[in-house]
C-alpha positions in Angstrom: -19.0 9.0 -17.3 -18.8 8.5 -13.6 -20.3 5.9 -11.3 -20.8 6.0 -7.5 -17.5 6.0 -5.6 -18.2 3.4 -3.0 -15.3 1.1 -4.0 -12.8 3.9 -4.2 -14.0 5.3 -0.9 -13.5 1.9 0.8 -10.1 1.8 -0.8 -9.1 5.2 0.6 -10.4 4.2 4.0 -8.2 1.1 4.3 -5.3 2.1 2.0 -3.2 3.6 4.8 -2.1 0.2 6.1 -1.3 -1.1 2.6 0.6 2.0 1.6 4.3 1.7 1.2 4.6 5.3 2.2 2.7 4.6 5.5 5.1 1.7 6.4 8.1 3.8 5.5 6.9 6.7 7.7 6.0 4.3 10.5 9.4 2.6 10.3 11.3 5.9 10.3 9.3 7.2 13.3 9.7 3.9 15.2 13.5 4.0 14.6 13.6 7.6 15.7 11.6 6.7 18.9 13.9 3.8 19.6 17.0 5.9 19.2 15.5 8.6 21.4 14.7 6.1 24.1 18.1 4.6 23.9 19.8 8.0 24.2 17.4 9.0 27.1 18.3 5.8 29.1 22.0 6.3 28.3 22.0 9.9 29.5 20.1 8.9 32.7 22.7 6.2 33.4 25.6 8.5 32.8 24.4 11.6 34.6 22.7 9.8 37.6 25.6 7.4 38.2 27.7 9.7 40.3 24.7 11.0 42.1 23.5 7.5 42.9 27.0 6.6 44.2 27.2 9.6 46.5 23.7 9.3 47.8 24.2 5.6 48.6 27.6 6.3 50.3 26.0 9.1 52.4 23.1 6.9 53.4 25.3 4.1 54.5 27.8 6.4 56.3 25.0 8.2 58.1 23.3 4.9 59.1 26.5 3.4 60.5 27.6 6.6 62.2 24.2 7.2 63.9 23.8 3.5 64.8 27.3 3.4 66.3 26.7 6.6 68.3 23.4 5.4 69.6 24.8 2.0 70.7 27.8 3.7 72.3 25.9 6.3 74.3 22.9 4.2 75.3 22.6 2.4 78.6 23.4 -1.3 78.4 20.0 -2.3 79.6 18.3 -0.2 76.9 20.4 -1.5 73.9 18.0 -4.3 73.3 15.1 -2.0 73.0 17.1 0.3 70.7 18.0 -2.6 68.4 14.3 -3.6 68.1 13.4 0.0 67.4 16.0 0.2 64.6 14.7 -3.0 63.0 11.0 -2.1 63.2 11.2 1.6 62.2 14.3 2.0 60.2 14.9 -1.5 58.7 18.4 -1.6 60.2 19.8 -4.7 61.9 22.9 -4.9 63.9 24.6 -8.3 64.1 27.8 -9.5 65.8 30.6 -10.1 63.3 32.3 -13.4 63.8 35.3 -15.0 62.1 33.3 -18.0 61.1 30.6 -15.9 59.3 29.9 -17.1 55.7 30.3 -13.9 53.7 29.4 -13.2 50.1 31.0 -10.2 48.4 28.8 -7.5 46.8 28.0 -7.8 43.1 31.0 -7.1 40.9 29.7 -4.1 39.0 31.2 -0.8 38.2 28.6 1.1 40.2 29.0 -1.2 43.3 32.8 -0.8 43.1 32.4 3.0 43.2 29.9 2.8 46.1 32.4 0.6 48.1 35.2 3.1 47.5 33.1 6.0 48.6 31.9 4.1 51.7 35.5 3.3 52.8 36.5 6.9 52.3 33.8 7.9 54.8 34.1 5.0 57.3 37.7 3.8 56.9 39.6 1.5 54.7 39.0 -1.5 57.0 35.2 -1.3 56.3 33.9 -4.5 54.7 30.8 -4.8 52.5 28.8 -7.9 51.8 25.6 -9.0 50.0 24.9 -11.9 52.2 26.0 -13.2 55.6 25.3 -16.7 56.7 22.8 -17.1 53.8 20.7 -14.0 54.8 20.7 -11.5 51.9 21.0 -7.8 52.5 23.4 -4.9 52.3 26.0 -5.4 55.0 28.6 -2.9 56.3 31.1 -3.7 59.0 31.9 -1.2 61.9 33.7 -1.3 65.2 32.7 -0.3 68.7 35.8 -0.3 70.8 37.3 -3.7 70.2 34.0 -5.4 69.1 33.0 -5.8 65.4 29.5 -5.7 64.1 27.5 -6.0 60.9 25.0 -3.3 60.0 22.4 -4.7 57.6 20.3 -2.4 55.4 17.4 -3.6 53.3 18.4 -3.8 49.6 15.2 -2.0 48.5 16.5 1.2 50.2 19.7 1.2 48.1 18.8 -0.2 44.7 16.9 1.6 41.9 14.8 -0.1 39.3 15.7 -3.7 38.5 16.5 -5.0 35.0 13.0 -6.5 34.8 11.4 -3.2 35.8 13.4 -1.3 33.3 12.4 -3.8 30.6 8.7 -3.5 31.6 8.8 0.3 31.5 10.7 0.3 28.2 8.3 -2.1 26.7 5.3 0.0 27.8 6.8 3.2 26.5 7.8 1.4 23.3 4.3 0.1 22.6 2.8 3.6 23.3 5.4 5.1 20.9 4.6 2.6 18.2 0.8 3.3 18.5 1.6 7.0 18.4 3.8 6.5 15.3 1.0 4.5 13.6 -1.6 7.2 14.4 0.7 10.0 13.1 1.7 8.1 10.0 -2.0 7.5 9.3 -2.8 11.2 9.7 0.0 12.1 7.4 -0.7 9.5 4.7 -4.5 9.4 4.7 -5.0 12.6 2.6 -2.6 11.2 0.1 -4.4 7.9 0.1 -7.7 9.6 -0.5 -6.2 11.6 -3.4 -4.7 8.5 -4.9 -8.0 6.6 -4.6 -9.8 9.5 -6.2 -7.4 9.7 -9.2 -7.6 5.9 -9.6 -11.4 6.1 -9.6 -11.3 8.8 -12.4 -9.0 6.6 -14.4 -11.6 3.8 -14.1 -14.5 6.0 -15.2 -15.9 6.5 -11.7 -16.8 9.8 -10.1 -15.2 10.2 -6.7 -16.9 11.8 -3.8 -15.6 15.2 -2.9 -12.4 15.1 -0.8 -12.7 16.8 2.6 -11.4 20.3 2.5 -9.9 20.4 6.0 -6.5 19.9 7.6 -3.3 21.9 6.8 -3.4 24.6 4.2 -1.5 22.5 1.7 -4.0 19.6 2.0 -7.0 22.0 1.8 -5.6 23.6 -1.4 -4.8 20.2 -3.0 -8.2 18.7 -2.2 -10.0 21.8 -3.3 -8.2 21.8 -6.7 -8.9 18.0 -7.1 -12.7 18.6 -6.3 -12.7 21.4 -8.9 -11.0 19.2 -11.5 -13.7 16.5 -10.9 -16.5 19.0 -11.4 -14.8 20.3 -14.6 -14.4 16.8 -15.9 -18.1 16.1 -15.2 -19.1 19.2 -17.1 -16.8 18.3 -20.0 -18.5 14.9 -20.2 -21.9 16.5 -20.2 -20.8 18.9 -23.0 -19.3 16.0 -25.0 -22.6 14.0 -24.7 -24.4 17.0 -26.2 -21.8 17.3 -29.0 -22.0 13.6 -29.8 -25.8 13.8 -30.0 -25.5 16.8 -32.3 -22.8 15.1 -34.5 -25.0 12.0 -34.9 -28.0 14.0 -35.9 -26.5 16.7 -37.9 -24.2 14.5 -40.0 -26.2 11.3 -40.4 -29.4 13.1 -41.4 -27.9 14.6 -44.6 -26.3 11.3 -45.3 -29.8 9.6 -45.1 -31.2 12.3 -47.5 -28.3 11.7 -49.9 -29.0 8.0 -49.8 -32.6 8.5 -50.6 -31.9 10.9 -53.4 -29.5 8.4 -55.0 -32.2 5.8 -54.9 -34.6 8.2 -56.6 -32.3 9.7 -59.2 -31.7 7.9 -62.5 -27.9 7.2 -62.4 -25.6 4.7 -64.1 -25.1 1.6 -61.9 -21.4 2.2 -61.5 -22.0 5.8 -60.3 -24.8 4.7 -58.0 -22.7 2.0 -56.4 -19.7 4.4 -56.0 -21.8 7.1 -54.3 -23.5 4.5 -52.1 -20.0 3.2 -51.1 -18.8 6.7 -50.3 -21.9 7.4 -48.1 -21.5 4.0 -46.3 -17.8 4.8 -45.7 -18.7 8.3 -44.3 -21.3 6.7 -42.0 -18.8 4.1 -40.8 -16.2 6.8 -40.1 -18.8 8.8 -38.1 -19.7 5.6 -36.2 -16.0 5.1 -35.4 -15.7 8.7 -34.1 -18.7 8.2 -31.9 -17.5 4.9 -30.6 -14.1 6.4 -29.8 -15.6 9.4 -27.9 -18.3 7.4 -26.1 -17.3 6.8 -22.5 -17.6 3.4 -20.7 -19.8 3.7 -17.6 -18.4 1.5 -14.8 -21.8 1.4 -13.2 -23.0 -0.8 -16.1 -20.5 -3.5 -15.3 -21.9 -6.9 -14.6 -20.6 -10.5 -14.6 -20.2 -11.4 -18.3 -19.9 -15.0 -19.4 -16.9 -14.4 -21.7 -17.0 -17.9 -23.0 -20.5 -17.6 -24.3 -20.0 -14.1 -25.7 -16.9 -15.1 -27.7 -18.7 -18.2 -29.0 -21.5 -16.0 -30.3 -19.1 -13.5 -31.8 -17.1 -16.2 -33.5 -20.2 -17.9 -34.8 -21.5 -14.5 -36.3 -18.1 -13.7 -37.8 -17.9 -17.2 -39.4 -21.0 -16.3 -41.5 -19.0 -13.5 -43.2 -18.0 -14.7 -46.7 -14.3 -13.7 -46.6 -13.7 -14.9 -42.9 -12.6 -18.2 -41.6 -12.9 -18.3 -37.8 -11.5 -21.0 -35.5 -12.4 -20.8 -31.7 -10.8 -22.6 -28.8 -12.6 -21.4 -25.6 -12.3 -22.5 -22.0 -15.9 -22.8 -20.7 -17.4 -20.9 -17.8 -15.0 -17.9 -17.7 -16.7 -14.8 -16.3 -15.4 -11.2 -16.1 -16.8 -7.9 -14.9 -17.6 -5.5 -17.6 -20.1 -4.0 -20.0 -21.3 -6.7 -22.4 -21.9 -4.3 -25.3 -18.5 -2.7 -25.0 -16.7 -6.0 -24.7 -18.5 -7.3 -27.8 -17.5 -4.1 -29.7 -13.9 -4.7 -28.6 -13.8 -8.2 -30.1 -15.7 -7.2 -33.2 -13.3 -4.3 -33.8 -10.3 -6.7 -33.5 -11.9 -9.2 -35.9 -12.8 -6.4 -38.4 -9.3 -5.0 -38.2 -7.9 -8.5 -38.9 -10.4 -9.0 -41.8 -9.3 -5.7 -43.4 -5.6 -6.0 -43.0 -4.7 -9.6 -42.2 -5.7 -11.7 -45.3 -3.9 -14.9 -45.6 -1.2 -14.6 -48.3 -2.3 -16.4 -51.5 -5.9 -16.7 -50.3 -9.0 -14.6 -50.8 -10.1 -14.9 -47.2 -8.8 -14.1 -43.7 -8.2 -16.9 -41.2 -8.7 -15.8 -37.6 -8.2 -17.9 -34.4 -9.9 -16.9 -31.1 -8.5 -18.6 -27.9 -9.7 -18.1 -24.3 -7.7 -19.2 -21.3 -7.3 -18.3 -17.6 -3.8 -17.3 -16.6 -2.1 -16.3 -13.4 -0.4 -12.9 -13.8 1.3 -10.4 -11.5 -2.1 -8.8 -11.0 -3.8 -12.1 -10.0 -5.7 -14.6 -12.2 -7.1 -13.1 -15.4 -9.0 -14.2 -18.4 -6.7 -14.1 -21.4 -8.2 -13.7 -24.9 -5.9 -14.3 -27.9 -7.0 -13.2 -31.4 -4.6 -13.7 -34.3 -4.7 -13.7 -38.0 -2.4 -15.4 -40.6 -1.5 -12.3 -42.6 1.9 -10.6 -43.2 2.1 -8.9 -39.7 3.5 -5.5 -39.0 7.1 -4.3 -38.7 8.2 -4.5 -35.1 9.2 -0.8 -34.9 5.7 0.2 -36.1 3.6 -1.9 -33.7 3.3 0.9 -31.1 1.8 3.1 -33.8 -1.2 0.7 -34.2 -2.9 1.9 -31.0 -2.6 5.6 -31.8 -5.9 7.3 -33.1 -6.1 8.0 -36.8 -3.2 5.7 -37.7 -3.3 3.2 -40.5 -0.2 1.3 -41.5 -1.4 0.8 -45.0 2.1 0.0 -46.4 2.4 -2.9 -44.0 -1.1 -4.4 -44.1 -2.8 -3.2 -47.2 -5.0 -0.2 -48.1 -8.5 -0.1 -46.6 -11.2 2.4 -45.8 -11.7 3.8 -42.3 -10.4 6.5 -39.9 -7.8 4.4 -38.2 -9.7 4.3 -34.9 -10.4 0.5 -34.6 -7.6 -0.5 -32.3 -7.6 2.9 -30.5 -11.3 2.2 -29.6 -10.3 -1.2 -28.4 -7.5 0.2 -26.1 -9.8 3.0 -24.8 -12.5 0.6 -23.8 -10.1 -2.0 -22.2 -8.5 0.8 -20.2 -11.9 1.5 -18.6 -12.2 -2.3 -17.8 -8.9 -2.3 -16.0 -7.6 -4.7 -18.7 -4.3 -5.0 -20.6 -3.9 -5.1 -24.3 -0.7 -6.6 -25.9 0.0 -6.4 -29.6 2.8 -8.6 -31.2 3.6 -10.5 -34.4 2.5 -14.1 -34.4 5.1 -16.8 -35.0 4.6 -18.0 -38.5 3.1 -14.7 -39.7 0.2 -12.5 -38.8 -0.7 -10.2 -35.9 -1.5 -11.4 -32.4 -3.6 -9.4 -29.9 -3.8 -10.5 -26.3 -6.4 -9.1 -23.9 -6.1 -9.8 -20.1 -9.3 -9.1 -18.2 -9.8 -9.4 -14.4 -12.1 -12.3 -13.5 -15.4 -11.6 -11.9 -15.4 -11.9 -8.1 
């Protein structure tokens, strides 16, 4: 039943980035990370704001107080050296405050307003603050020594924290790392499910998946172990079914062959002989239908099939049957992936079903049309086979019953021999070929069957 699982294994390996569950998990984790970062930055801004204001005010107040005391108590001839020492070692400059100085106020921000208030509480209400004096940027604070006024300039780097650009850079870096982490975590969470999905899809296509890794969390281990056991059980069932099929074919058809031989050898009336031969042929046909229905389609046998040529051959062979009239309209050069024998059986079963049940009213033959086209569908471009007859059709409410095993709608389409497996075999084989079967009534009378097969390549 099963074929190597290379395609399904590749699908499981790369399914995580195509999975809707992966992107949903990734998006939720990304939103959670963004919300966490926003809350973190907000809390830092709120809780560190007062601390930053007090630290800045203390730094400014201490610098002004110490500088004023040093200048007041130093000898006049040493003040120049003191000023140079403050500039070189502490980054503090002392400038004379003049009435004609061009002064720019500090930035109009809530934090700066609080800093200015705190500084004036320490140094006096007359203290002035500026962000630039005479075109030279810095952090300026005014102070008095006796009757003289001075500017004390501090370097901005000592007072300001991270700039907006720096905050943006760090936030971008942390955001990218968080997104990578979210992708990795989402992959780890969804990969076992993707493997399980690919394995189930492979089983549906008649392939045998490789064993799933029994590692990870306890729930994943149990699920993968159960899946692997199910695959082994299905493989054993297929082996047992193959043995049973071989036994049925031998044990039932051998007595039928003997009965056929005995009929030929026994002196019987012609009517009785033909009746018994008809019954034996019918039994042999029913056995053949049972075997075809139970026989699996091995995906490893799929090759590129020239559907145009195959349908042309089938139509030509069907046209030789006495009570069939076949019209074909085939697009040339249409190739699909599949098993040639099984696809031919599908078309022959549909034609045989139409021959039995779809005779044209008022005629002693069945008129069948076979059309092949390539059509774009929601699953990509597919080869579309349409086979229809010109009979009486089927009541709309009974169409779903046609594909069920052992079902014959004799009241709608006439009595005929068989086990009612023709269309059930068709649907079973097409499912293994990843194809779609649609059954409907044809406009003007008759039954229309449409088969959509994936194109090769």
